[in-house]
All heavy atoms as TSV, in Angstrom:
chain	resi	resn	atom	element	x	y	z
A	1	MET	N	N	48.501	-44.250	-7.677
A	1	MET	CA	C	48.042	-45.596	-7.511
A	1	MET	C	C	49.219	-46.504	-7.179
A	1	MET	O	O	50.309	-46.303	-7.671
A	1	MET	CB	C	47.357	-46.096	-8.774
A	1	MET	CG	C	46.240	-45.308	-9.395
A	1	MET	SD	S	45.147	-44.455	-8.304
A	1	MET	CE	C	44.831	-43.053	-9.303
A	2	GLY	N	N	48.968	-47.444	-6.310
A	2	GLY	CA	C	50.051	-48.354	-5.914
A	2	GLY	C	C	50.912	-47.814	-4.821
A	2	GLY	O	O	51.870	-48.474	-4.394
A	3	THR	N	N	50.652	-46.591	-4.304
A	3	THR	CA	C	51.423	-46.008	-3.246
A	3	THR	C	C	51.092	-46.680	-1.911
A	3	THR	O	O	49.939	-46.956	-1.631
A	3	THR	CB	C	51.134	-44.488	-3.140
A	3	THR	OG1	O	51.317	-43.914	-4.401
A	3	THR	CG2	C	52.043	-43.832	-2.117
A	4	SER	N	N	52.113	-46.937	-1.113
A	4	SER	CA	C	51.902	-47.551	0.192
A	4	SER	C	C	51.670	-46.530	1.266
A	4	SER	O	O	52.308	-45.480	1.266
A	4	SER	CB	C	53.141	-48.412	0.537
A	4	SER	OG	O	52.923	-49.071	1.777
A	5	VAL	N	N	50.728	-46.807	2.156
A	5	VAL	CA	C	50.319	-45.886	3.188
A	5	VAL	C	C	50.381	-46.624	4.529
A	5	VAL	O	O	50.020	-47.784	4.602
A	5	VAL	CB	C	48.895	-45.357	2.974
A	5	VAL	CG1	C	48.467	-44.439	4.081
A	5	VAL	CG2	C	48.774	-44.685	1.637
A	6	GLN	N	N	50.885	-45.964	5.582
A	6	GLN	CA	C	50.914	-46.578	6.904
A	6	GLN	C	C	50.168	-45.687	7.878
A	6	GLN	O	O	50.346	-44.457	7.887
A	6	GLN	CB	C	52.366	-46.754	7.379
A	6	GLN	CG	C	52.468	-47.548	8.651
A	6	GLN	CD	C	53.920	-47.967	8.932
A	6	GLN	OE1	O	54.829	-47.583	8.234
A	6	GLN	NE2	N	54.076	-48.767	9.931
A	7	ALA	N	N	49.302	-46.284	8.699
A	7	ALA	CA	C	48.489	-45.540	9.659
A	7	ALA	C	C	48.307	-46.321	10.933
A	7	ALA	O	O	48.526	-47.530	10.971
A	7	ALA	CB	C	47.183	-45.206	9.019
A	8	SER	N	N	47.871	-45.617	11.975
A	8	SER	CA	C	47.517	-46.313	13.227
A	8	SER	C	C	46.122	-46.849	13.117
A	8	SER	O	O	45.296	-46.362	12.364
A	8	SER	CB	C	47.626	-45.347	14.403
A	8	SER	OG	O	46.706	-44.299	14.242
A	9	ALA	N	N	45.844	-47.924	13.857
A	9	ALA	CA	C	44.548	-48.580	13.800
A	9	ALA	C	C	43.486	-47.828	14.643
A	9	ALA	O	O	43.795	-47.463	15.779
A	9	ALA	CB	C	44.648	-50.009	14.265
A	10	PRO	N	N	42.306	-47.546	14.120
A	10	PRO	CA	C	41.252	-46.868	14.921
A	10	PRO	C	C	40.641	-47.795	15.970
A	10	PRO	O	O	40.178	-47.357	16.989
A	10	PRO	CB	C	40.215	-46.476	13.875
A	10	PRO	CG	C	40.410	-47.413	12.754
A	10	PRO	CD	C	41.875	-47.798	12.758
A	11	SER	N	N	40.645	-49.118	15.721
A	11	SER	CA	C	40.175	-50.090	16.686
A	11	SER	C	C	40.792	-51.418	16.328
A	11	SER	O	O	41.245	-51.647	15.203
A	11	SER	CB	C	38.648	-50.188	16.706
A	11	SER	OG	O	38.194	-50.661	15.473
A	12	GLU	N	N	40.837	-52.331	17.297
A	12	GLU	CA	C	41.440	-53.672	17.070
A	12	GLU	C	C	40.426	-54.689	17.506
A	12	GLU	O	O	39.790	-54.561	18.547
A	12	GLU	CB	C	42.715	-53.782	17.923
A	12	GLU	CG	C	43.363	-55.140	17.819
A	12	GLU	CD	C	44.530	-55.295	18.770
A	12	GLU	OE1	O	44.549	-54.683	19.814
A	12	GLU	OE2	O	45.429	-56.045	18.406
A	13	TRP	N	N	40.272	-55.736	16.733
A	13	TRP	CA	C	39.361	-56.801	17.087
A	13	TRP	C	C	40.015	-58.174	16.938
A	13	TRP	O	O	40.809	-58.403	16.036
A	13	TRP	CB	C	38.042	-56.734	16.306
A	13	TRP	CG	C	38.243	-56.950	14.814
A	13	TRP	CD1	C	38.183	-58.125	14.130
A	13	TRP	CD2	C	38.560	-55.941	13.889
A	13	TRP	NE1	N	38.443	-57.929	12.804
A	13	TRP	CE2	C	38.680	-56.574	12.608
A	13	TRP	CE3	C	38.754	-54.567	13.925
A	13	TRP	CZ2	C	38.967	-55.907	11.443
A	13	TRP	CZ3	C	39.050	-53.922	12.750
A	13	TRP	CH2	C	39.149	-54.557	11.561
A	14	ARG	N	N	39.733	-59.012	17.882
A	14	ARG	CA	C	40.222	-60.395	17.864
A	14	ARG	C	C	39.047	-61.267	18.185
A	14	ARG	O	O	38.592	-61.281	19.350
A	14	ARG	CB	C	41.350	-60.582	18.829
A	14	ARG	CG	C	42.593	-59.793	18.456
A	14	ARG	CD	C	43.754	-60.115	19.403
A	14	ARG	NE	N	44.863	-59.230	19.170
A	14	ARG	CZ	C	45.837	-59.476	18.304
A	14	ARG	NH1	N	45.839	-60.601	17.626
A	14	ARG	NH2	N	46.821	-58.632	18.137
A	15	GLY	N	N	38.535	-61.979	17.202
A	15	GLY	CA	C	37.326	-62.798	17.444
A	15	GLY	C	C	36.137	-61.903	17.638
A	15	GLY	O	O	35.771	-61.139	16.780
A	16	HIS	N	N	35.520	-61.958	18.805
A	16	HIS	CA	C	34.350	-61.152	19.108
A	16	HIS	C	C	34.665	-60.004	20.033
A	16	HIS	O	O	33.766	-59.284	20.420
A	16	HIS	CB	C	33.248	-62.032	19.752
A	16	HIS	CG	C	32.798	-63.144	18.857
A	16	HIS	ND1	N	32.082	-62.880	17.712
A	16	HIS	CD2	C	32.945	-64.466	18.888
A	16	HIS	CE1	C	31.792	-64.005	17.116
A	16	HIS	NE2	N	32.332	-64.997	17.831
A	17	VAL	N	N	35.933	-59.766	20.380
A	17	VAL	CA	C	36.335	-58.724	21.326
A	17	VAL	C	C	36.864	-57.538	20.525
A	17	VAL	O	O	37.802	-57.680	19.739
A	17	VAL	CB	C	37.392	-59.258	22.322
A	17	VAL	CG1	C	37.788	-58.158	23.248
A	17	VAL	CG2	C	36.873	-60.454	23.039
A	18	VAL	N	N	36.278	-56.350	20.765
A	18	VAL	CA	C	36.766	-55.132	20.107
A	18	VAL	C	C	37.481	-54.278	21.155
A	18	VAL	O	O	36.965	-54.045	22.244
A	18	VAL	CB	C	35.568	-54.342	19.500
A	18	VAL	CG1	C	36.076	-53.029	18.929
A	18	VAL	CG2	C	34.881	-55.159	18.458
A	19	SER	N	N	38.701	-53.826	20.826
A	19	SER	CA	C	39.471	-53.009	21.750
A	19	SER	C	C	39.590	-51.615	21.199
A	19	SER	O	O	39.975	-51.392	20.071
A	19	SER	CB	C	40.859	-53.626	21.918
A	19	SER	OG	O	41.678	-52.800	22.718
A	20	THR	N	N	39.302	-50.593	22.062
A	20	THR	CA	C	39.483	-49.201	21.711
A	20	THR	C	C	40.448	-48.500	22.715
A	20	THR	O	O	40.486	-47.285	22.736
A	20	THR	CB	C	38.127	-48.476	21.669
A	20	THR	OG1	O	37.501	-48.590	22.933
A	20	THR	CG2	C	37.241	-48.996	20.575
A	21	ASP	N	N	41.159	-49.296	23.475
A	21	ASP	CA	C	42.082	-48.772	24.450
A	21	ASP	C	C	43.276	-48.123	23.754
A	21	ASP	O	O	43.966	-48.750	22.954
A	21	ASP	CB	C	42.561	-49.913	25.335
A	21	ASP	CG	C	43.515	-49.432	26.439
A	21	ASP	OD1	O	43.424	-48.261	26.821
A	21	ASP	OD2	O	44.331	-50.247	26.931
A	22	PRO	N	N	43.549	-46.806	23.981
A	22	PRO	CA	C	44.626	-46.110	23.286
A	22	PRO	C	C	46.023	-46.721	23.532
A	22	PRO	O	O	46.857	-46.703	22.642
A	22	PRO	CB	C	44.560	-44.684	23.855
A	22	PRO	CG	C	43.196	-44.536	24.385
A	22	PRO	CD	C	42.766	-45.889	24.816
A	23	ALA	N	N	46.258	-47.305	24.710
A	23	ALA	CA	C	47.554	-47.916	24.996
A	23	ALA	C	C	47.791	-49.141	24.105
A	23	ALA	O	O	48.878	-49.337	23.604
A	23	ALA	CB	C	47.616	-48.304	26.461
A	24	LYS	N	N	46.760	-49.955	23.913
A	24	LYS	CA	C	46.876	-51.115	23.059
A	24	LYS	C	C	46.973	-50.750	21.596
A	24	LYS	O	O	47.683	-51.332	20.802
A	24	LYS	CB	C	45.710	-52.078	23.306
A	24	LYS	CG	C	45.747	-52.770	24.614
A	24	LYS	CD	C	44.589	-53.722	24.747
A	24	LYS	CE	C	44.605	-54.405	26.127
A	24	LYS	NZ	N	43.439	-55.319	26.271
A	25	LEU	N	N	46.206	-49.711	21.169
A	25	LEU	CA	C	46.179	-49.316	19.781
A	25	LEU	C	C	47.449	-48.599	19.339
A	25	LEU	O	O	47.746	-48.589	18.167
A	25	LEU	CB	C	44.988	-48.413	19.507
A	25	LEU	CG	C	43.610	-49.064	19.657
A	25	LEU	CD1	C	42.510	-48.066	19.449
A	25	LEU	CD2	C	43.440	-50.244	18.705
A	26	ALA	N	N	48.197	-48.061	20.279
A	26	ALA	CA	C	49.477	-47.410	19.948
A	26	ALA	C	C	50.482	-48.405	19.415
A	26	ALA	O	O	51.392	-48.059	18.653
A	26	ALA	CB	C	50.037	-46.690	21.162
A	27	LYS	N	N	50.321	-49.690	19.792
A	27	LYS	CA	C	51.254	-50.735	19.326
A	27	LYS	C	C	50.864	-51.303	17.990
A	27	LYS	O	O	51.657	-51.993	17.364
A	27	LYS	CB	C	51.271	-51.885	20.371
A	27	LYS	CG	C	51.710	-51.443	21.732
A	27	LYS	CD	C	51.559	-52.549	22.715
A	27	LYS	CE	C	51.772	-52.069	24.143
A	27	LYS	NZ	N	51.480	-53.109	25.125
A	28	VAL	N	N	49.657	-51.029	17.493
A	28	VAL	CA	C	49.163	-51.600	16.276
A	28	VAL	C	C	49.310	-50.593	15.132
A	28	VAL	O	O	48.998	-49.440	15.268
A	28	VAL	CB	C	47.675	-51.995	16.415
A	28	VAL	CG1	C	47.127	-52.584	15.149
A	28	VAL	CG2	C	47.493	-52.983	17.562
A	29	SER	N	N	49.821	-51.094	13.986
A	29	SER	CA	C	49.910	-50.240	12.795
A	29	SER	C	C	49.324	-51.000	11.613
A	29	SER	O	O	49.431	-52.230	11.521
A	29	SER	CB	C	51.310	-49.772	12.511
A	29	SER	OG	O	52.098	-50.887	12.158
A	30	VAL	N	N	48.757	-50.272	10.650
A	30	VAL	CA	C	48.144	-50.854	9.496
A	30	VAL	C	C	48.859	-50.311	8.275
A	30	VAL	O	O	49.079	-49.116	8.149
A	30	VAL	CB	C	46.645	-50.514	9.408
A	30	VAL	CG1	C	46.006	-51.045	8.159
A	30	VAL	CG2	C	45.932	-51.013	10.627
A	31	THR	N	N	49.233	-51.202	7.346
A	31	THR	CA	C	49.788	-50.763	6.045
A	31	THR	C	C	48.780	-51.074	4.975
A	31	THR	O	O	48.136	-52.130	4.981
A	31	THR	CB	C	51.123	-51.452	5.733
A	31	THR	OG1	O	50.948	-52.871	5.774
A	31	THR	CG2	C	52.191	-51.053	6.740
A	32	ALA	N	N	48.624	-50.147	4.038
A	32	ALA	CA	C	47.648	-50.305	2.975
A	32	ALA	C	C	48.222	-49.762	1.693
A	32	ALA	O	O	49.179	-48.999	1.681
A	32	ALA	CB	C	46.379	-49.598	3.333
A	33	GLU	N	N	47.607	-50.139	0.568
A	33	GLU	CA	C	48.021	-49.725	-0.752
A	33	GLU	C	C	46.841	-48.961	-1.392
A	33	GLU	O	O	45.696	-49.435	-1.270
A	33	GLU	CB	C	48.357	-50.949	-1.570
A	33	GLU	CG	C	48.824	-50.617	-2.958
A	33	GLU	CD	C	49.157	-51.876	-3.761
A	33	GLU	OE1	O	49.685	-52.833	-3.154
A	33	GLU	OE2	O	48.858	-51.931	-4.948
A	34	ILE	N	N	47.126	-47.842	-1.980
A	34	ILE	CA	C	46.052	-47.089	-2.655
A	34	ILE	C	C	45.720	-47.783	-3.960
A	34	ILE	O	O	46.589	-47.954	-4.819
A	34	ILE	CB	C	46.485	-45.629	-2.894
A	34	ILE	CG1	C	46.724	-44.931	-1.552
A	34	ILE	CG2	C	45.428	-44.895	-3.724
A	34	ILE	CD1	C	47.261	-43.527	-1.699
A	35	VAL	N	N	44.437	-48.171	-4.107
A	35	VAL	CA	C	44.006	-48.859	-5.330
A	35	VAL	C	C	43.536	-47.849	-6.367
A	35	VAL	O	O	43.967	-47.930	-7.518
A	35	VAL	CB	C	42.878	-49.854	-4.981
A	35	VAL	CG1	C	42.357	-50.548	-6.237
A	35	VAL	CG2	C	43.353	-50.893	-3.988
A	36	GLU	N	N	42.657	-46.930	-5.985
A	36	GLU	CA	C	42.132	-45.941	-6.909
A	36	GLU	C	C	41.529	-44.752	-6.166
A	36	GLU	O	O	41.136	-44.863	-5.035
A	36	GLU	CB	C	41.108	-46.562	-7.838
A	36	GLU	CG	C	39.841	-47.012	-7.153
A	36	GLU	CD	C	38.795	-47.559	-8.101
A	36	GLU	OE1	O	38.743	-47.124	-9.272
A	36	GLU	OE2	O	38.066	-48.461	-7.684
A	37	HIS	N	N	41.412	-43.634	-6.915
A	37	HIS	CA	C	40.679	-42.471	-6.447
A	37	HIS	C	C	39.415	-42.444	-7.272
A	37	HIS	O	O	39.445	-42.524	-8.501
A	37	HIS	CB	C	41.462	-41.193	-6.660
A	37	HIS	CG	C	42.724	-41.146	-5.865
A	37	HIS	ND1	N	42.749	-41.012	-4.500
A	37	HIS	CD2	C	44.013	-41.216	-6.243
A	37	HIS	CE1	C	44.010	-40.979	-4.073
A	37	HIS	NE2	N	44.782	-41.127	-5.133
A	38	THR	N	N	38.263	-42.347	-6.652
A	38	THR	CA	C	36.979	-42.418	-7.357
A	38	THR	C	C	35.973	-41.482	-6.696
A	38	THR	O	O	36.350	-40.773	-5.746
A	38	THR	CB	C	36.453	-43.858	-7.390
A	38	THR	OG1	O	35.280	-43.927	-8.160
A	38	THR	CG2	C	36.176	-44.398	-6.006
A	39	LYS	N	N	34.754	-41.487	-7.172
A	39	LYS	CA	C	33.689	-40.730	-6.589
A	39	LYS	C	C	32.591	-41.699	-6.101
A	39	LYS	O	O	32.395	-42.733	-6.668
A	39	LYS	CB	C	33.063	-39.779	-7.614
A	39	LYS	CG	C	33.948	-38.620	-7.990
A	39	LYS	CD	C	33.206	-37.695	-8.919
A	39	LYS	CE	C	34.060	-36.500	-9.308
A	39	LYS	NZ	N	33.328	-35.633	-10.205
A	40	GLY	N	N	31.909	-41.315	-5.027
A	40	GLY	CA	C	30.853	-42.134	-4.467
A	40	GLY	C	C	29.576	-41.978	-5.288
A	40	GLY	O	O	29.554	-41.357	-6.344
A	41	PRO	N	N	28.470	-42.566	-4.788
A	41	PRO	CA	C	27.215	-42.479	-5.485
A	41	PRO	C	C	26.668	-41.053	-5.510
A	41	PRO	O	O	26.916	-40.245	-4.619
A	41	PRO	CB	C	26.295	-43.404	-4.738
A	41	PRO	CG	C	26.877	-43.423	-3.342
A	41	PRO	CD	C	28.351	-43.309	-3.524
A	42	LYS	N	N	25.919	-40.756	-6.558
A	42	LYS	CA	C	25.266	-39.427	-6.685
A	42	LYS	C	C	24.140	-39.272	-5.663
A	42	LYS	O	O	23.294	-40.135	-5.542
A	42	LYS	CB	C	24.710	-39.285	-8.098
A	42	LYS	CG	C	24.048	-37.989	-8.386
A	42	LYS	CD	C	25.024	-36.917	-8.724
A	42	LYS	CE	C	24.314	-35.708	-9.307
A	42	LYS	NZ	N	25.268	-34.730	-9.786
A	43	ILE	N	N	24.190	-38.202	-4.911
A	43	ILE	CA	C	23.108	-37.874	-3.957
A	43	ILE	C	C	22.343	-36.711	-4.549
A	43	ILE	O	O	22.925	-35.644	-4.854
A	43	ILE	CB	C	23.683	-37.510	-2.592
A	43	ILE	CG1	C	24.434	-38.699	-1.991
A	43	ILE	CG2	C	22.600	-37.039	-1.647
A	43	ILE	CD1	C	25.179	-38.394	-0.763
A	44	ARG	N	N	21.050	-36.891	-4.751
A	44	ARG	CA	C	20.212	-35.856	-5.325
A	44	ARG	C	C	19.453	-35.140	-4.242
A	44	ARG	O	O	18.788	-35.745	-3.432
A	44	ARG	CB	C	19.263	-36.459	-6.353
A	44	ARG	CG	C	19.984	-36.970	-7.580
A	44	ARG	CD	C	19.068	-37.667	-8.528
A	44	ARG	NE	N	19.808	-38.181	-9.651
A	44	ARG	CZ	C	20.367	-39.387	-9.696
A	44	ARG	NH1	N	20.259	-40.197	-8.665
A	44	ARG	NH2	N	21.063	-39.765	-10.763
A	45	ILE	N	N	19.527	-33.792	-4.256
A	45	ILE	CA	C	18.866	-32.991	-3.284
A	45	ILE	C	C	17.817	-32.169	-4.023
A	45	ILE	O	O	18.112	-31.534	-5.035
A	45	ILE	CB	C	19.857	-32.037	-2.585
A	45	ILE	CG1	C	20.941	-32.859	-1.899
A	45	ILE	CG2	C	19.155	-31.136	-1.561
A	45	ILE	CD1	C	22.301	-32.320	-2.061
A	46	HIS	N	N	16.579	-32.192	-3.518
A	46	HIS	CA	C	15.513	-31.401	-4.149
A	46	HIS	C	C	14.816	-30.644	-3.035
A	46	HIS	O	O	14.147	-31.205	-2.172
A	46	HIS	CB	C	14.513	-32.335	-4.840
A	46	HIS	CG	C	13.522	-31.582	-5.671
A	46	HIS	ND1	N	12.930	-32.090	-6.778
A	46	HIS	CD2	C	13.019	-30.334	-5.578
A	46	HIS	CE1	C	12.102	-31.221	-7.287
A	46	HIS	NE2	N	12.139	-30.154	-6.561
A	47	LYS	N	N	14.953	-29.307	-3.063
A	47	LYS	CA	C	14.291	-28.477	-2.093
A	47	LYS	C	C	13.022	-27.946	-2.742
A	47	LYS	O	O	13.022	-27.531	-3.916
A	47	LYS	CB	C	15.191	-27.341	-1.698
A	47	LYS	CG	C	16.423	-27.776	-0.966
A	47	LYS	CD	C	17.289	-26.611	-0.541
A	47	LYS	CE	C	18.515	-27.116	0.167
A	47	LYS	NZ	N	19.401	-26.001	0.563
A	48	PHE	N	N	11.928	-27.955	-2.002
A	48	PHE	CA	C	10.630	-27.582	-2.537
A	48	PHE	C	C	9.806	-26.837	-1.492
A	48	PHE	O	O	9.777	-27.248	-0.332
A	48	PHE	CB	C	9.891	-28.864	-2.975
A	48	PHE	CG	C	8.501	-28.624	-3.461
A	48	PHE	CD1	C	8.276	-28.202	-4.757
A	48	PHE	CD2	C	7.402	-28.830	-2.644
A	48	PHE	CE1	C	7.009	-27.971	-5.235
A	48	PHE	CE2	C	6.135	-28.618	-3.093
A	48	PHE	CZ	C	5.923	-28.172	-4.355
A	49	LYS	N	N	9.192	-25.734	-1.893
A	49	LYS	CA	C	8.295	-24.999	-0.995
A	49	LYS	C	C	6.910	-24.990	-1.626
A	49	LYS	O	O	6.778	-24.607	-2.803
A	49	LYS	CB	C	8.794	-23.635	-0.721
A	49	LYS	CG	C	10.103	-23.636	0.004
A	49	LYS	CD	C	10.328	-22.367	0.782
A	49	LYS	CE	C	11.658	-22.543	1.488
A	49	LYS	NZ	N	11.816	-21.740	2.599
A	50	ASN	N	N	5.942	-25.389	-0.863
A	50	ASN	CA	C	4.588	-25.506	-1.356
A	50	ASN	C	C	3.962	-24.125	-1.630
A	50	ASN	O	O	4.261	-23.156	-0.936
A	50	ASN	CB	C	3.750	-26.231	-0.290
A	50	ASN	CG	C	2.462	-26.773	-0.824
A	50	ASN	OD1	O	2.283	-26.792	-2.010
A	50	ASN	ND2	N	1.594	-27.161	0.049
A	51	LYS	N	N	3.204	-24.053	-2.680
A	51	LYS	CA	C	2.353	-22.882	-3.072
A	51	LYS	C	C	3.152	-21.672	-3.573
A	51	LYS	O	O	2.574	-20.621	-3.827
A	51	LYS	CB	C	1.481	-22.442	-1.887
A	51	LYS	CG	C	0.517	-23.516	-1.424
A	51	LYS	CD	C	-0.266	-23.021	-0.231
A	51	LYS	CE	C	-1.140	-24.153	0.312
A	51	LYS	NZ	N	-1.773	-23.811	1.550
A	52	THR	N	N	4.463	-21.732	-3.647
A	52	THR	CA	C	5.235	-20.590	-4.113
A	52	THR	C	C	5.895	-20.832	-5.449
A	52	THR	O	O	6.413	-19.902	-6.053
A	52	THR	CB	C	6.326	-20.197	-3.079
A	52	THR	OG1	O	7.243	-21.298	-2.988
A	52	THR	CG2	C	5.736	-19.872	-1.750
A	53	GLY	N	N	5.926	-22.086	-5.873
A	53	GLY	CA	C	6.590	-22.421	-7.135
A	53	GLY	C	C	8.090	-22.566	-7.006
A	53	GLY	O	O	8.822	-22.701	-7.982
A	54	TYR	N	N	8.564	-22.507	-5.777
A	54	TYR	CA	C	10.016	-22.606	-5.534
A	54	TYR	C	C	10.451	-24.074	-5.496
A	54	TYR	O	O	9.839	-24.882	-4.786
A	54	TYR	CB	C	10.368	-21.967	-4.193
A	54	TYR	CG	C	11.817	-22.159	-3.763
A	54	TYR	CD1	C	12.845	-21.414	-4.312
A	54	TYR	CD2	C	12.137	-23.153	-2.863
A	54	TYR	CE1	C	14.163	-21.626	-3.929
A	54	TYR	CE2	C	13.434	-23.383	-2.460
A	54	TYR	CZ	C	14.444	-22.628	-2.995
A	54	TYR	OH	O	15.744	-22.845	-2.644
A	55	HIS	N	N	11.425	-24.425	-6.274
A	55	HIS	CA	C	12.080	-25.709	-6.154
A	55	HIS	C	C	13.506	-25.561	-6.671
A	55	HIS	O	O	13.848	-24.741	-7.521
A	55	HIS	CB	C	11.356	-26.820	-6.922
A	55	HIS	CG	C	11.408	-26.658	-8.421
A	55	HIS	ND1	N	12.344	-27.301	-9.176
A	55	HIS	CD2	C	10.655	-25.960	-9.261
A	55	HIS	CE1	C	12.178	-27.005	-10.445
A	55	HIS	NE2	N	11.143	-26.191	-10.517
A	56	LYS	N	N	14.398	-26.307	-6.068
A	56	LYS	CA	C	15.825	-26.228	-6.375
A	56	LYS	C	C	16.380	-27.646	-6.408
A	56	LYS	O	O	16.148	-28.422	-5.480
A	56	LYS	CB	C	16.529	-25.399	-5.302
A	56	LYS	CG	C	17.998	-25.248	-5.457
A	56	LYS	CD	C	18.557	-24.446	-4.346
A	56	LYS	CE	C	20.038	-24.292	-4.441
A	56	LYS	NZ	N	20.638	-23.524	-3.369
A	57	ARG	N	N	17.063	-27.996	-7.451
A	57	ARG	CA	C	17.675	-29.298	-7.573
A	57	ARG	C	C	19.187	-29.103	-7.434
A	57	ARG	O	O	19.768	-28.190	-8.009
A	57	ARG	CB	C	17.363	-29.945	-8.888
A	57	ARG	CG	C	15.927	-30.375	-8.979
A	57	ARG	CD	C	15.714	-31.224	-10.252
A	57	ARG	NE	N	14.307	-31.369	-10.477
A	57	ARG	CZ	C	13.641	-30.701	-11.418
A	57	ARG	NH1	N	14.269	-29.859	-12.213
A	57	ARG	NH2	N	12.379	-30.886	-11.570
A	58	GLN	N	N	19.814	-30.037	-6.693
A	58	GLN	CA	C	21.252	-29.975	-6.466
A	58	GLN	C	C	21.752	-31.396	-6.356
A	58	GLN	O	O	21.042	-32.276	-5.880
A	58	GLN	CB	C	21.522	-29.175	-5.193
A	58	GLN	CG	C	22.970	-28.914	-4.943
A	58	GLN	CD	C	23.168	-28.050	-3.698
A	58	GLN	OE1	O	22.205	-27.692	-3.005
A	58	GLN	NE2	N	24.412	-27.738	-3.426
A	59	GLY	N	N	22.996	-31.656	-6.757
A	59	GLY	CA	C	23.580	-32.987	-6.640
A	59	GLY	C	C	24.945	-32.888	-5.999
A	59	GLY	O	O	25.600	-31.842	-5.967
A	60	HIS	N	N	25.386	-34.030	-5.467
A	60	HIS	CA	C	26.716	-34.065	-4.826
A	60	HIS	C	C	27.287	-35.472	-4.961
A	60	HIS	O	O	26.558	-36.459	-4.850
A	60	HIS	CB	C	26.541	-33.736	-3.330
A	60	HIS	CG	C	27.821	-33.863	-2.548
A	60	HIS	ND1	N	28.797	-32.906	-2.651
A	60	HIS	CD2	C	28.274	-34.798	-1.741
A	60	HIS	CE1	C	29.797	-33.281	-1.859
A	60	HIS	NE2	N	29.515	-34.437	-1.301
A	61	ARG	N	N	28.573	-35.539	-5.225
A	61	ARG	CA	C	29.309	-36.809	-5.236
A	61	ARG	C	C	30.559	-36.648	-4.401
A	61	ARG	O	O	31.446	-35.858	-4.732
A	61	ARG	CB	C	29.672	-37.235	-6.662
A	61	ARG	CG	C	28.472	-37.672	-7.476
A	61	ARG	CD	C	28.850	-38.194	-8.821
A	61	ARG	NE	N	29.409	-39.515	-8.701
A	61	ARG	CZ	C	29.851	-40.202	-9.708
A	61	ARG	NH1	N	29.828	-39.694	-10.909
A	61	ARG	NH2	N	30.358	-41.396	-9.565
A	62	GLN	N	N	30.702	-37.432	-3.344
A	62	GLN	CA	C	31.840	-37.377	-2.436
A	62	GLN	C	C	33.025	-38.055	-3.091
A	62	GLN	O	O	32.904	-39.110	-3.665
A	62	GLN	CB	C	31.467	-38.095	-1.142
A	62	GLN	CG	C	32.519	-37.969	-0.048
A	62	GLN	CD	C	32.564	-36.594	0.558
A	62	GLN	OE1	O	31.541	-35.939	0.708
A	62	GLN	NE2	N	33.714	-36.143	0.987
A	63	ARG	N	N	34.207	-37.465	-2.957
A	63	ARG	CA	C	35.421	-38.108	-3.463
A	63	ARG	C	C	35.887	-39.191	-2.471
A	63	ARG	O	O	35.839	-38.973	-1.292
A	63	ARG	CB	C	36.538	-37.064	-3.643
A	63	ARG	CG	C	36.219	-36.111	-4.764
A	63	ARG	CD	C	37.416	-35.272	-5.092
A	63	ARG	NE	N	37.170	-34.448	-6.243
A	63	ARG	CZ	C	37.185	-33.134	-6.260
A	63	ARG	NH1	N	37.497	-32.458	-5.123
A	63	ARG	NH2	N	36.896	-32.433	-7.334
A	64	LEU	N	N	36.305	-40.334	-3.031
A	64	LEU	CA	C	36.709	-41.467	-2.218
A	64	LEU	C	C	38.050	-41.982	-2.636
A	64	LEU	O	O	38.433	-41.891	-3.791
A	64	LEU	CB	C	35.706	-42.607	-2.325
A	64	LEU	CG	C	34.249	-42.336	-1.973
A	64	LEU	CD1	C	33.386	-43.537	-2.339
A	64	LEU	CD2	C	34.147	-42.058	-0.499
A	65	THR	N	N	38.793	-42.570	-1.717
A	65	THR	CA	C	40.039	-43.275	-2.000
A	65	THR	C	C	39.856	-44.720	-1.561
A	65	THR	O	O	39.512	-44.987	-0.413
A	65	THR	CB	C	41.225	-42.652	-1.250
A	65	THR	OG1	O	41.344	-41.268	-1.621
A	65	THR	CG2	C	42.537	-43.391	-1.550
A	66	VAL	N	N	40.076	-45.650	-2.495
A	66	VAL	CA	C	39.910	-47.058	-2.205
A	66	VAL	C	C	41.245	-47.616	-1.762
A	66	VAL	O	O	42.263	-47.455	-2.480
A	66	VAL	CB	C	39.386	-47.822	-3.471
A	66	VAL	CG1	C	39.251	-49.309	-3.155
A	66	VAL	CG2	C	38.078	-47.263	-3.919
A	67	LEU	N	N	41.294	-48.242	-0.588
A	67	LEU	CA	C	42.494	-48.793	-0.035
A	67	LEU	C	C	42.443	-50.316	0.052
A	67	LEU	O	O	41.350	-50.852	0.269
A	67	LEU	CB	C	42.747	-48.263	1.405
A	67	LEU	CG	C	42.958	-46.779	1.554
A	67	LEU	CD1	C	43.028	-46.425	3.023
A	67	LEU	CD2	C	44.180	-46.317	0.824
A	68	LYS	N	N	43.602	-50.957	-0.128
A	68	LYS	CA	C	43.717	-52.408	0.033
A	68	LYS	C	C	44.661	-52.646	1.196
A	68	LYS	O	O	45.825	-52.256	1.131
A	68	LYS	CB	C	44.222	-53.070	-1.235
A	68	LYS	CG	C	44.456	-54.551	-1.112
A	68	LYS	CD	C	45.040	-55.119	-2.400
A	68	LYS	CE	C	45.394	-56.545	-2.224
A	68	LYS	NZ	N	46.063	-57.043	-3.427
A	69	VAL	N	N	44.163	-53.243	2.294
A	69	VAL	CA	C	44.975	-53.485	3.460
A	69	VAL	C	C	45.963	-54.627	3.142
A	69	VAL	O	O	45.558	-55.705	2.763
A	69	VAL	CB	C	44.130	-53.834	4.712
A	69	VAL	CG1	C	44.981	-54.163	5.880
A	69	VAL	CG2	C	43.188	-52.695	5.034
A	70	THR	N	N	47.269	-54.310	3.308
A	70	THR	CA	C	48.280	-55.323	3.028
A	70	THR	C	C	48.867	-55.950	4.271
A	70	THR	O	O	49.482	-56.994	4.198
A	70	THR	CB	C	49.393	-54.691	2.196
A	70	THR	OG1	O	49.918	-53.555	2.863
A	70	THR	CG2	C	48.865	-54.271	0.813
A	71	GLY	N	N	48.738	-55.301	5.436
A	71	GLY	CA	C	49.292	-55.858	6.654
A	71	GLY	C	C	48.847	-55.146	7.880
A	71	GLY	O	O	48.580	-53.956	7.884
A	72	ILE	N	N	48.735	-55.933	8.968
A	72	ILE	CA	C	48.384	-55.395	10.273
A	72	ILE	C	C	49.450	-55.943	11.265
A	72	ILE	O	O	49.584	-57.154	11.361
A	72	ILE	CB	C	46.990	-55.809	10.729
A	72	ILE	CG1	C	45.941	-55.296	9.716
A	72	ILE	CG2	C	46.660	-55.294	12.121
A	72	ILE	CD1	C	44.546	-55.785	9.999
A	73	LYS	N	N	50.136	-55.053	11.926
A	73	LYS	CA	C	51.180	-55.486	12.892
A	73	LYS	C	C	50.829	-54.970	14.269
A	73	LYS	O	O	50.369	-53.937	14.500
A	73	LYS	CB	C	52.535	-54.906	12.473
A	73	LYS	CG	C	52.997	-55.446	11.172
A	73	LYS	CD	C	54.364	-54.855	10.842
A	73	LYS	CE	C	54.838	-55.331	9.480
A	73	LYS	NZ	N	56.077	-54.744	9.078
């Protein structure tokens, strides 16, 4: 937690204009700080087949990393 991360920007926007041009995005970098590692919401899966008595319950929680953007250059 509190570790600084630097990455390239996936897209750039200024006002209402969104840019996805790779030449322009190569000049942009984003710095962020890791806030926490957590899990997303529980997704419940229930498989069911009619007339056979078959049902299966399963759950899943995706691991997430929460970032706080500290600068865009």
